[in-house]
C-alpha positions in Angstrom: 4.9 -33.3 -49.5 2.4 -31.5 -48.6 1.9 -28.3 -50.5 -0.4 -29.7 -52.6 -3.5 -29.4 -50.6 -6.7 -30.1 -52.8 -9.5 -31.3 -50.1 -11.1 -34.6 -50.6 -14.7 -35.9 -50.4 -16.4 -37.2 -47.4 -16.1 -33.9 -45.4 -18.9 -33.5 -42.6 -20.7 -30.2 -41.8 -18.4 -27.6 -39.6 -19.1 -25.0 -37.1 -18.3 -21.8 -38.5 -16.5 -19.7 -35.5 -18.5 -16.5 -34.4 -17.4 -13.3 -35.5 -14.6 -14.0 -37.6 -13.6 -11.9 -40.5 -12.5 -13.6 -43.6 -9.3 -14.5 -43.5 -8.7 -14.5 -40.0 -7.0 -17.2 -37.7 -8.0 -18.2 -34.5 -6.3 -20.6 -32.3 -7.5 -21.5 -28.1 -5.6 -23.6 -26.4 -3.5 -25.6 -28.8 -1.2 -28.0 -27.4 0.8 -30.7 -28.9 3.3 -33.2 -27.3 5.7 -36.0 -28.9 6.3 -38.2 -26.0 7.7 -36.9 -23.3 8.6 -33.8 -25.4 6.4 -30.9 -25.0 6.6 -29.3 -28.8 3.7 -26.8 -28.0 2.6 -25.5 -25.2 -1.6 -24.2 -24.9 -1.4 -21.4 -26.9 -3.7 -18.7 -28.1 -3.7 -16.5 -31.3 -5.5 -14.1 -32.9 -4.0 -13.7 -36.5 -5.8 -10.5 -38.2 -6.8 -11.1 -42.2 -5.1 -8.8 -44.8 -1.9 -8.9 -43.1 1.6 -10.8 -42.4 2.3 -12.1 -38.9 5.6 -13.4 -38.3 6.6 -16.7 -35.7 10.2 -15.8 -34.6 12.2 -17.9 -32.5 15.2 -20.5 -32.8 15.2 -23.8 -34.0 12.8 -26.0 -31.8 10.9 -23.0 -30.7 7.8 -24.5 -31.9 6.9 -22.3 -34.7 6.6 -25.2 -37.3 4.8 -27.8 -34.9 1.9 -24.8 -34.2 2.1 -24.4 -38.4 1.0 -27.7 -39.2 -1.2 -28.4 -36.2 -3.1 -24.9 -37.8 -3.7 -26.6 -41.3 -4.3 -30.6 -40.0 -0.9 -32.1 -41.1 -0.2 -32.7 -37.5 -2.9 -33.8 -35.2 -3.5 -31.2 -31.8 -3.6 -33.1 -28.3 -6.1 -30.2 -27.4 -7.5 -27.0 -28.3 -9.7 -25.3 -31.1 -8.6 -23.6 -34.5 -10.5 -21.8 -36.7 -9.1 -20.9 -40.1 -11.3 -18.2 -42.7 -14.1 -18.9 -40.1 -13.9 -22.9 -40.4 -13.5 -24.9 -37.2 -10.5 -27.7 -37.7 -12.1 -31.1 -37.6 -11.1 -34.1 -38.5 -7.8 -34.6 -41.3 -8.2 -30.9 -42.0 -8.9 -31.1 -45.6 -11.7 -28.3 -45.4 -9.1 -26.1 -43.6 -6.4 -27.0 -46.1 -8.8 -25.9 -48.9 -8.7 -22.4 -47.9 -5.1 -21.7 -47.7 -1.4 -23.3 -49.0 1.4 -24.2 -47.0 5.0 -24.2 -47.5 7.2 -26.7 -45.5 9.9 -25.8 -43.7 11.0 -29.6 -44.0 10.7 -31.3 -47.0 11.9 -33.5 -49.9 11.5 -33.6 -53.7 11.7 -35.9 -56.5 15.3 -35.4 -58.2 14.6 -37.2 -61.0 11.5 -34.9 -61.9 12.0 -31.7 -63.9 10.8 -28.8 -62.1 8.2 -27.7 -64.1 6.6 -31.5 -63.4 7.0 -31.5 -59.8 5.3 -27.5 -59.9 2.7 -28.7 -61.6 2.2 -31.9 -58.8 2.4 -29.8 -56.0 -0.9 -27.8 -57.7 -2.6 -30.4 -58.7 -6.3 -29.9 -57.9 -6.3 -26.3 -57.9 -6.9 -25.3 -61.4 -5.4 -24.0 -64.7 -5.1 -20.8 -63.4 -3.1 -21.7 -60.1 -0.8 -23.7 -62.3 0.0 -20.7 -64.9 0.2 -18.6 -62.0 2.8 -20.7 -60.6 4.9 -20.8 -63.9 4.8 -17.3 -63.6 6.5 -16.9 -60.7 8.9 -19.4 -61.4 9.9 -17.4 -64.4 10.1 -14.2 -62.4 12.4 -15.9 -60.1 14.5 -17.1 -63.3 13.6 -21.0 -62.2 15.0 -23.2 -65.0 11.9 -25.5 -65.2 13.4 -27.8 -67.7 15.9 -28.9 -65.5 15.8 -32.1 -63.4 15.6 -31.4 -59.2 18.8 -33.1 -58.5 20.2 -29.9 -60.2 19.0 -27.7 -58.0 20.3 -26.3 -55.1 18.6 -26.0 -51.9 17.3 -22.3 -52.3 16.1 -23.3 -55.6 13.9 -25.9 -54.3 12.6 -23.4 -51.7 11.7 -21.1 -54.1 9.6 -23.8 -55.8 7.9 -24.6 -53.1 7.2 -20.7 -52.7 6.0 -20.5 -56.6 3.7 -23.6 -55.7 1.9 -21.4 -52.3 1.3 -18.9 -54.1 0.0 -20.0 -57.3 -3.4 -20.5 -56.1 -6.0 -18.0 -55.2 -6.9 -18.3 -51.3 -7.5 -16.0 -48.3 -4.8 -17.9 -46.4 -1.1 -18.8 -46.5 1.6 -20.5 -44.1 5.0 -20.4 -45.4 7.7 -22.1 -43.0 10.8 -20.7 -43.5 10.0 -19.8 -46.8 13.6 -17.7 -47.6 15.8 -20.0 -45.9 19.0 -20.8 -48.4 18.1 -18.0 -50.6 20.5 -15.2 -51.8 19.7 -11.4 -50.8 18.7 -10.2 -54.2 16.1 -13.7 -54.4 14.8 -13.0 -51.1 14.3 -9.3 -51.9 12.0 -10.9 -54.6 10.0 -13.2 -52.8 9.7 -10.5 -49.6 7.9 -8.1 -52.5 6.2 -10.9 -53.7 4.8 -11.2 -50.3 4.0 -7.4 -50.1 1.8 -8.0 -53.2 -0.2 -10.4 -51.8 -1.1 -8.7 -48.9 -2.2 -6.0 -50.9 -4.5 -7.9 -52.4 -6.1 -8.9 -49.2 -4.3 -12.3 -48.3 -3.8 -13.4 -44.8 -0.1 -14.8 -44.2 1.6 -16.5 -41.4 5.2 -16.7 -42.1 7.9 -18.1 -39.7 11.5 -17.3 -39.8 14.9 -17.5 -37.4 16.1 -14.2 -39.3 14.6 -11.0 -37.7 16.0 -8.7 -40.2 13.5 -10.0 -43.0 10.5 -10.3 -40.9 11.1 -6.7 -40.0 11.0 -5.7 -43.5 7.3 -7.1 -44.2 5.4 -7.9 -41.2 2.6 -6.2 -39.5 2.7 -8.4 -36.0 5.7 -10.7 -34.7 4.6 -13.3 -32.4 8.0 -14.7 -30.6 8.0 -18.4 -29.8 10.2 -20.6 -27.6 10.3 -24.3 -26.0 6.5 -24.3 -27.3 5.2 -21.2 -26.1 4.6 -18.0 -27.0 6.8 -15.5 -25.4 5.3 -12.4 -27.1 2.6 -10.8 -29.4 3.8 -7.5 -30.6 3.2 -5.2 -33.3 6.1 -4.4 -36.0 6.2 -0.6 -34.6 6.4 -2.1 -30.9 9.6 -4.2 -32.2 10.9 -1.3 -33.8 10.2 0.7 -30.7 12.0 -1.6 -28.5 15.0 -2.3 -31.2 16.0 1.6 -30.9 16.7 1.0 -27.5 19.8 -1.4 -28.0 22.9 -0.5 -28.4 25.8 -3.4 -28.9 29.7 -2.6 -28.3 32.4 -4.5 -29.9 35.7 -4.1 -28.5 39.2 -6.4 -28.8 39.2 -9.4 -27.1 40.2 -9.8 -23.8 38.8 -5.8 -23.1 37.8 -5.4 -19.2 34.3 -4.3 -19.5 33.6 -4.0 -15.9 34.4 -0.3 -16.3 32.6 0.2 -19.5 29.4 -1.4 -17.6 29.6 0.8 -14.7 29.6 3.8 -16.2 26.9 2.7 -19.0 24.8 1.9 -15.8 25.3 6.0 -14.5 24.3 6.7 -17.7 20.9 5.1 -18.0 22.3 2.3 -20.5 21.9 -1.2 -18.3 23.8 -4.1 -19.6 21.7 -6.9 -21.1 24.5 -9.2 -22.3 28.3 -9.7 -21.9 30.5 -11.7 -24.1 33.7 -12.0 -25.4 34.8 -8.5 -26.3 31.0 -7.6 -26.6 28.9 -5.4 -24.4 24.8 -5.4 -25.0 23.4 -2.2 -23.7 19.6 -1.5 -23.0 19.0 2.3 -23.2 16.3 4.0 -20.7 15.8 6.6 -24.0 15.7 6.3 -27.5 18.0 9.1 -28.1 21.5 6.9 -27.8 23.6 10.5 -28.0 23.7 10.8 -24.3 24.8 7.5 -23.3 27.4 7.1 -25.9 28.6 10.4 -25.3 29.3 10.0 -21.8 30.8 6.3 -22.8 32.9 7.7 -25.4 33.8 10.6 -23.6 36.0 9.4 -21.0 39.3 8.7 -22.4 40.5 6.4 -19.9 37.9 3.6 -21.1 38.4 1.3 -24.2 37.7 2.2 -27.4 35.2 0.2 -28.8 35.9 -1.3 -32.4 32.4 -0.9 -33.3 29.1 0.3 -32.4 25.9 -1.5 -33.9 22.8 0.4 -33.1 18.7 0.2 -33.8 19.6 -3.4 -35.9 19.5 -5.9 -33.0 20.0 -9.8 -33.8 17.0 -12.0 -32.7 19.5 -13.3 -29.6 19.5 -9.6 -28.7 16.3 -9.1 -28.6 15.3 -12.5 -26.9 17.8 -11.5 -24.4 16.8 -8.4 -23.6 13.0 -8.5 -23.5 12.3 -11.6 -22.4 15.3 -13.2 -20.4 15.9 -16.0 -22.8 18.7 -17.4 -25.0 17.1 -17.4 -28.7 19.6 -20.2 -29.3 
């Protein structure tokens, strides 16, 4: 378990990055391979302080490897990393003193009571961190007296989240923190993240769920195959999303005529599946294209029209010519 990140003795002198704001993250040429598998291609990043930056991508896209390399839990093959102005050196203990980390993959002690596991996760961070972690667990209605073998996957995630938010640090690195949570608990977690940012904390958050990231992130970094595909502001992503329309028809519908007419009216096809057509609009206003399509009574009638809320797969296919899964 790696949320307990108190640093040890024996630290050497550390190089300070020039002209870095407190709480920021800088990455230059970071790469990592596991045998013949390239897990992380050389990547450059600049994470702004006091904001939530989302890492988006399917499983295997390199998100977790990047996060673990940032804090020294996975040794990098090449590149330089600075967190809160401190260069990553050696085993990264000094970096981990300045941040907390909630891993995407984890294993907890089933025989332990949740309160004991929570205390262990924040050990070395001080009394305030332990009290705050327990307070957050109370807000999430976690039964701390129960043993962890009785906890669901989502409840264990919430316990890790409480441990990651307990200590007062400038940077938090959270890997798939909302996986397995029901919508109500996910909303509570996202609101707690907003509160953290308002207090000046820098958060790097990974997910493969576009909707929740859109709700809280200021920036979004799209990854696939260990590579950074794009780095955009939330406003840029929302503007792109407003140009996407998904039409759903009965299975077996011939979509060729729909696609051809859409192209004439400024809506090019970006993807086609069984009874589904993804269109990209030339303009943000969907009404002219929709009027042209639905005004032709000879075309098949769609069963459903989805606009402005694309999936992560839709964005990958539309923007980058990539499949997200």
